[in-house]
C-alpha positions, 0 to 999 in steps of 0.5 A: 534497503533504499529510503526514498524521500517526496519532498513532503515525505521519507518512506524508511524502514520501520521503528519499534516507535512505529508500534504504537501508532500502526496497533491504533491505526490497525484499532481505528475502523474506519481504517480499517473499512475496507480491511477486514476485521480490526486488529490486534496490538499484538496481531499489529506488532507481528506484521510489523515483524513480518514486513520487515523479515520480507525486506530483509528478504525481497529488498523491498516491502512496506515503507513505514511513513513520516511525516518529513517536518515533524518526524510523525509516522502516519501510515506506509506504502511499498510493494508486496508480490500478490498474494497466492488465491488470487485470479492474476499475479504480479507485484501490487502497490499499496498505501494505508493511513491513519485518518489525520493523513487523509486529505493531504495528497500522502497518498498519492504524493508516496505511491508516487515514490513507490512508482517510481522505485518500481519501475526504475530499481526492481525495473518491474514491467506492470505494476499492480492496484487492489481494493475493495468494490466501495474504496472509492478513495485508493481508488481516485489514488489510482487514477491519481497516479496514472492506473488503469481500471478494464471492468473484465479484470474485478473480481470476487476475493477467494479470501473473503466471505460473501460481504464488501469485502468480497468483490474487488476491482483492478488497476493496472501501471505500466513502465513506459519506456525511458524517453532518450 
């Protein structure tokens, strides 16, 4: 499994030391605002086990993200197959950062590195991103990394009940041909 590095970040496999700060993120109502219910410690730990299993199976998934200068775990970024039951298929990019890491450009920096990996290493033809219609911060990151949205692709998430988490937006970016 490739470890990815940017100027300021390391995207790497998960460690046991990540479980506590990850659980704190999943118990933070602001971090979970566009994701649904808060997670218990057990649910949070189980999510990491699932992330690791997916990495072992596919060779890609959700990397833990740390700040290179301090070694501080700040969240995740990566790629995952679109969930079954969605009105589209493909591979989606995503990120989730602790509140203390918001506003520093880390999500954009990590996402750009993940896009490079998806296009150059995995040779994906297209990468998708999905979020709630109200998650303007994530939509801004999607635009900053070059993704575009066609409102005709917007959809109601079939896994969510009626409410603010149901209306979703879909962003896309296609692999650009290599320039020679």
